C-alpha positions, 0 to 999 in steps of 0.5 A: 500500500502506498504511503503519502506524507507531508512534512513541515519544518520551520523551527530554524532559519531555513524552513522547508516543506516536503512530500513523501509519495510512495517512496519518492520525495520532493521538497521546497525550501524557504530561505528566510524565517520572515517568509515562512508564514506566507510561503508554507501553504503555497509550497504545500499546494505546489507539491500536491499539484505536481504530484496530482494529489489532494490533501485528503490523499495523504496518510498523515502530516509530520511536522518539526515540533521543536525545540526551536524558534518560537514563531517558527514552531507556531507556523508549522504547528498551526498549518499541521493542525489546520490540515488535520482538522480540515480532513481528519489527518493524523499528525506526527510531531517529530523532534527538530533536533532529531530531524537535523541529526537524521539529515547528518546521517543521510548526507554524511553517514556519521552515526553519532551526532551532537546537535546544538542549536542557538536558542538565543538568550545565551542558551542552546537547545541540544541533544545527542543522537546515534543511528540504529538501523538507519534511524537516529535515536536520542542518547538522553533528553533534549536540553536547554542550557548554557553552552558550558553544559556541553563541555562535559559531554564526551561522545564516542568517536567518530561523531559530528557537531552540528547546528547553529549553536556551534557557530554562535558559541564557537569559543565556549564550545571550542574544546568540544568541536576540536574533538569532533570528526566533522563540524557543521555549524550552518545546517538546519533541520530539513522537512525531508529528514522527518520522513524516516522518523515519521514513518516509524512513528506511523508504523508503531501507532504513534500518530496523534490527534490535533489536541495531542500534537503539540510543539515542544519549546523547552522554554516558557512562552513568557521568556520569549516575550521579554 
């Protein structure tokens, strides 16, 4: 049976929308956070039109649930919720940090990764991942902390250091990055890399209703508005 999924990823500076159509993946990118609100829906419509599909032909919608930009997470979540309510599609909220790590595996073949994303306010979102059977798995919980908290981490090698936090706090994280096999500070989660994780979640019955498919901020909403 053909599986068709839509994926939305707007947690960072580079956003994207992707369609999984029975194994074939097509994707559209959004180059600026300011364009995300106005660009997601047209890109979805374009992907569906090119594939000759309608929203109701999909089996579910995956979206990057964070952590990441507060505004960006609201974009992907709101669109996913709207589609879910409109045609009753199940939703698949996927960690944006895991999505980034999955992309590192796809593009570079490194099966251990420390993902560290600039969270502003002198903090970072970070987590450690390793690949098992082609899918990234977390090694511990996702964290929001000062960059210094990563200094005590000692991942097994070879491993990649990936994410904007390694650029924003290069001096604080220099000791950690010097031990990495590859440092990739200019990468962002991509919608296409949510698909492997979303397919696993769908297969395991982990799809959620709109009411239970929520973003993960790791920071109180009031903190973003200071």
